[in-house]
C-alpha positions as CSV (number, residue, x, y, z in Angstrom):
1,X,11.6,-22.3,-19.5
2,X,12.9,-18.8,-19.8
3,X,15.5,-17.8,-17.2
4,X,16.1,-14.3,-15.8
5,X,18.5,-13.0,-13.2
6,X,15.8,-11.4,-11.1
7,X,12.1,-11.9,-10.9
8,X,10.0,-9.2,-9.4
9,X,6.4,-9.8,-8.2
10,X,4.3,-6.6,-8.3
11,X,4.6,-3.5,-10.5
12,X,3.8,-0.7,-8.0
13,X,6.4,2.0,-7.1
14,X,8.5,-0.5,-5.1
15,X,8.5,-3.2,-7.8
16,X,9.2,-0.8,-10.7
17,X,12.0,1.0,-8.8
18,X,13.6,-2.4,-8.0
19,X,13.3,-3.3,-11.7
20,X,15.0,0.0,-12.7
21,X,17.9,-0.4,-10.4
22,X,18.4,-4.1,-11.4
23,X,18.4,-3.2,-15.0
24,X,20.8,-0.4,-14.6
25,X,23.1,-2.9,-12.9
26,X,23.1,-5.1,-16.0
27,X,20.7,-7.8,-14.8
28,X,17.9,-9.3,-16.8
29,X,14.5,-8.7,-15.1
30,X,11.1,-10.3,-15.3
31,X,8.4,-8.1,-13.8
32,X,5.0,-9.8,-13.0
33,X,1.8,-7.9,-12.3
34,X,-1.5,-9.6,-11.7
35,X,-3.8,-6.6,-11.8
36,X,-2.8,-3.1,-12.9
37,X,0.5,-1.2,-13.0
38,X,1.2,1.5,-10.5
39,X,-0.2,0.1,-7.3
40,X,-2.5,2.1,-4.9
41,X,-0.8,5.4,-5.7
42,X,-2.0,5.2,-9.3
43,X,-5.5,5.9,-7.9
44,X,-4.5,9.2,-6.3
45,X,-5.5,12.2,-8.3
46,X,-2.7,14.4,-6.9
47,X,0.7,13.5,-5.5
48,X,2.5,16.4,-3.8
49,X,4.9,14.6,-1.4
50,X,7.2,13.0,-4.0
51,X,10.5,14.7,-4.5
52,X,10.9,16.5,-7.9
53,X,7.2,17.3,-8.7
54,X,5.2,20.1,-7.0
55,X,2.1,18.2,-8.1
56,X,1.4,15.2,-10.3
57,X,-1.3,12.6,-10.5
58,X,-0.4,9.1,-9.2
59,X,-1.2,7.5,-12.6
60,X,1.0,10.0,-14.5
61,X,3.9,9.4,-12.1
62,X,3.6,5.6,-12.4
63,X,3.3,5.9,-16.2
64,X,6.6,7.8,-16.3
65,X,8.3,5.1,-14.1
66,X,6.8,2.4,-16.4
67,X,8.2,4.1,-19.5
68,X,11.6,4.3,-17.8
69,X,11.9,0.6,-17.0
70,X,10.7,-0.3,-20.5
71,X,13.4,1.8,-22.0
72,X,15.9,-0.1,-19.9
73,X,14.6,-3.4,-21.3
74,X,12.4,-4.8,-18.6
75,X,10.4,-7.9,-19.5
76,X,6.9,-7.2,-18.2
77,X,4.1,-9.7,-18.1
78,X,0.5,-9.2,-16.9
79,X,0.3,-12.5,-15.1
80,X,-0.4,-13.5,-11.5
81,X,2.3,-15.4,-9.6
82,X,0.7,-18.5,-8.1
83,X,3.7,-20.1,-6.5
84,X,7.4,-19.8,-6.2
85,X,9.6,-22.8,-5.4
86,X,13.4,-22.8,-4.9
87,X,15.4,-25.5,-6.7
88,X,19.1,-25.4,-5.9
89,X,20.3,-22.0,-7.1
90,X,17.2,-20.9,-8.9
91,X,13.6,-20.2,-8.3
92,X,10.7,-21.5,-10.4
93,X,7.9,-18.9,-10.7
94,X,4.6,-20.4,-11.7
95,X,1.9,-17.9,-13.0
96,X,-1.6,-18.4,-14.3
97,X,-0.1,-18.7,-17.8
98,X,3.5,-19.9,-17.7
99,X,6.6,-20.8,-15.7
100,X,9.8,-18.8,-15.4
101,X,13.2,-19.4,-13.7
102,X,15.3,-16.8,-11.9
103,X,18.2,-16.6,-9.5
104,X,16.6,-14.1,-7.1
105,X,13.1,-12.9,-6.3
106,X,11.9,-9.5,-5.1
107,X,8.4,-9.4,-3.6
108,X,6.7,-6.1,-4.1
109,X,3.2,-7.4,-3.8
110,X,1.9,-4.5,-1.7
111,X,-1.2,-4.6,0.3
112,X,-4.7,-3.5,-0.2
113,X,-6.7,-1.3,2.2
114,X,-9.6,-3.2,3.7
115,X,-12.8,-2.0,2.0
116,X,-15.7,-1.1,4.2
117,X,-18.2,-2.6,1.7
118,X,-20.7,0.3,1.4
119,X,-22.3,1.1,-2.0
120,X,-20.4,3.6,-4.2
121,X,-17.2,3.1,-2.3
122,X,-15.1,2.3,-5.4
123,X,-16.8,5.0,-7.4
124,X,-15.8,7.7,-4.9
125,X,-12.2,6.7,-4.3
126,X,-10.2,9.8,-5.0
127,X,-13.4,11.9,-4.9
128,X,-13.8,12.0,-1.1
129,X,-13.1,8.4,-0.1
130,X,-9.5,7.8,0.8
131,X,-7.4,5.2,2.7
132,X,-4.4,7.3,3.4
133,X,-4.4,10.6,5.3
134,X,-0.7,11.0,4.7
135,X,-1.2,10.9,1.0
136,X,-4.5,12.8,0.6
137,X,-5.1,14.7,3.8
138,X,-3.5,18.0,2.7
139,X,-6.1,18.3,-0.1
140,X,-8.8,18.9,2.6
141,X,-7.1,21.7,4.5
142,X,-9.7,23.8,6.3
143,X,-12.4,21.3,5.7
144,X,-14.5,18.9,7.9
145,X,-13.3,15.3,7.5
146,X,-14.2,11.9,8.9
147,X,-12.0,9.1,10.0
148,X,-13.7,5.7,10.1
149,X,-11.9,3.3,12.4
150,X,-10.9,2.8,16.1
151,X,-7.3,1.5,16.2
152,X,-3.8,3.1,16.0
153,X,-3.9,4.0,12.3
154,X,-7.3,5.8,12.7
155,X,-6.0,7.7,15.8
156,X,-2.7,8.6,14.0
157,X,-4.6,9.8,11.0
158,X,-6.9,11.9,13.1
159,X,-4.0,13.6,14.9
160,X,-2.3,14.2,11.5
161,X,-5.4,15.7,10.0
162,X,-6.2,17.9,13.0
163,X,-3.2,20.0,12.2
164,X,-4.8,21.5,9.1
165,X,-8.4,20.4,8.9
166,X,-11.2,22.4,10.4
167,X,-12.7,19.5,12.2
168,X,-12.0,15.8,12.4
169,X,-14.8,13.3,13.3
170,X,-13.7,9.8,14.4
171,X,-16.5,7.3,14.0
172,X,-15.9,4.0,15.7
173,X,-17.9,0.8,15.2
174,X,-17.6,-0.4,18.8
175,X,-18.0,1.3,22.2
176,X,-14.3,2.0,22.7
177,X,-11.0,2.8,21.0
178,X,-8.5,-0.1,20.4
179,X,-5.4,2.0,19.9
180,X,-2.7,2.8,22.3
181,X,-3.7,4.8,25.4
182,X,-1.1,7.4,24.7
183,X,-2.6,8.1,21.2
184,X,-6.1,8.1,22.5
185,X,-5.1,10.6,25.2
186,X,-3.6,12.9,22.5
187,X,-6.7,12.6,20.4
188,X,-9.0,13.5,23.3
189,X,-6.9,16.5,24.1
190,X,-7.5,18.0,20.6
191,X,-10.3,20.6,20.5
192,X,-11.0,20.0,16.8
193,X,-11.4,16.2,17.1
194,X,-14.6,14.5,18.3
195,X,-15.2,10.7,18.8
196,X,-18.5,9.0,18.2
197,X,-19.0,5.3,19.2
198,X,-21.2,2.5,18.0
199,X,-21.6,4.0,14.5
200,X,-21.9,1.7,11.4
201,X,-21.4,3.5,8.1
202,X,-24.4,2.9,5.8
203,X,-24.1,5.4,2.9
204,X,-21.8,7.7,1.1
205,X,-23.7,10.9,0.2
206,X,-22.8,13.1,-2.8
207,X,-23.0,13.2,-6.5
208,X,-19.6,13.6,-8.2
209,X,-17.8,14.1,-4.8
210,X,-18.5,13.1,-1.3
211,X,-20.4,15.6,0.8
212,X,-21.7,13.6,3.8
213,X,-21.9,10.2,5.5
214,X,-24.9,8.4,6.9
215,X,-24.4,6.2,9.9
216,X,-26.6,4.0,12.1
217,X,-26.1,3.6,15.8
218,X,-25.6,-0.1,16.5
219,X,-27.2,0.2,19.9
220,X,-30.1,2.6,19.5
221,X,-30.7,2.1,15.8
222,X,-30.8,5.9,15.4
223,X,-29.5,7.3,12.1
224,X,-27.0,10.2,11.9
225,X,-25.6,12.2,9.0
226,X,-22.2,13.9,9.2
227,X,-21.2,16.5,6.7
228,X,-17.7,15.7,5.5
229,X,-15.6,16.4,2.5
230,X,-13.5,13.3,2.9
231,X,-13.9,9.9,4.6
232,X,-10.6,8.2,5.5
233,X,-11.3,4.5,5.9
234,X,-8.9,3.0,8.4
235,X,-10.1,-0.5,9.1
236,X,-7.0,-2.4,8.3
237,X,-4.7,-3.5,5.4
238,X,-4.6,-6.8,3.6
239,X,-1.1,-7.9,2.4
240,X,-1.0,-10.0,-0.7
241,X,1.5,-12.6,0.5
242,X,-0.6,-15.7,1.3
243,X,0.4,-17.8,-1.8
244,X,4.1,-17.5,-0.7
245,X,3.8,-18.5,2.9
246,X,5.8,-21.7,2.3
247,X,8.8,-19.8,0.8
248,X,9.2,-16.9,3.3
249,X,8.2,-16.2,6.9
250,X,5.2,-14.0,7.5
251,X,4.3,-12.2,10.6
252,X,0.9,-12.6,12.4
253,X,-0.7,-10.1,10.0
254,X,0.6,-11.7,6.8
255,X,3.5,-9.3,6.1
256,X,6.8,-10.7,4.9
257,X,9.4,-10.5,7.7
258,X,12.4,-8.7,6.2
259,X,15.3,-6.8,7.6
260,X,16.6,-3.3,6.7
261,X,18.4,-4.9,3.7
262,X,14.9,-6.0,2.6
263,X,16.2,-9.7,2.9
264,X,13.5,-12.3,3.7
265,X,14.0,-15.6,5.5
266,X,14.9,-17.5,2.3
267,X,18.3,-16.8,0.8
268,X,17.9,-14.9,-2.5
269,X,14.4,-13.5,-1.6
270,X,13.8,-9.9,-0.8
271,X,10.7,-7.8,0.0
272,X,10.1,-4.2,-0.8
273,X,7.4,-1.7,-0.1
274,X,4.1,-2.2,1.7
275,X,4.2,-6.0,1.6
276,X,7.0,-6.2,4.2
277,X,7.2,-5.6,8.0
278,X,7.8,-1.9,8.5
279,X,6.5,1.1,10.3
280,X,5.9,3.6,7.5
281,X,4.2,2.8,4.3
282,X,4.4,5.7,1.8
283,X,5.3,6.3,-1.8
284,X,8.8,7.4,-0.9
285,X,9.5,4.5,1.5
286,X,8.3,2.1,-1.2
287,X,10.7,3.4,-3.8
288,X,13.5,3.4,-1.2
289,X,12.8,-0.2,-0.4
290,X,12.9,-1.0,-4.2
291,X,16.3,0.5,-4.5
292,X,17.6,-1.3,-1.4
293,X,16.1,-4.7,-2.5
294,X,17.6,-4.3,-6.0
295,X,21.1,-3.7,-4.6
296,X,21.1,-6.8,-2.4
297,X,19.3,-8.9,-5.0
298,X,22.0,-8.0,-7.6
299,X,24.7,-8.7,-5.0
300,X,23.2,-12.1,-4.3
301,X,23.1,-13.0,-8.0
302,X,26.7,-11.9,-8.4
303,X,27.7,-14.1,-5.5
304,X,26.2,-17.1,-7.2
305,X,28.4,-16.5,-10.2
306,X,31.5,-16.6,-8.0
307,X,30.7,-20.0,-6.4
């Protein structure tokens, strides 16, 4: 069984930043990725809020980070981590192909936006369908946009978008908003935000890019079409941590409970990026977590050598 200083689960911006910093500290690194490199940001056609680039595609940015960690000697395997078990001073990582041993583990498993399940959803991601107003909202300045959802994230996105979009439609599935009253009050006070209730999204309309949305009223059955350049789908996130619930503590929503040092409940385990408990989930906060988790993971490995 091959042994590494640090095993990292997930090759998005948090995982690859963690790998870079661990490698620069002289540690051997195993980076496991079960799907595709780059995480959610790789799907974004334009990134304009990352320091150093005025504009760059998410896939290009992640390609540059991947090249960087490979030059520093990362061991990268396209394998899915199935279980991680601690044995004395090491962890045994079992994937769908092999087993590995390491002294510390960094989870950077991310989370996936909950899909709404309407035809052509995947086809139009980055072409008018988005799951992050903070990432993509500025591309639709001066346009009519739609937020699909009824909880805090939907309300926060609507407020954020109202600052530069011509009009923001909030389409809620039920007959009320489930977000905080303070947020709801702020939304209702905005002249360029309207709220429609009991609407179920049925169709994305548009050829190469989104142009409108077709809804059906769940009470009356009446259909309604809303012209919109972008639909921000805000119906929840799904963290990818379930297989590791016996190793680390998760909160009620499935996120890894970790402190500001990115340390999880099990000694030697750290969590970085969207997979951990935190308030802000953006590209820059993911890379920040990756650096912090790497620092403390390296310190943990060093402490083992001293005992």
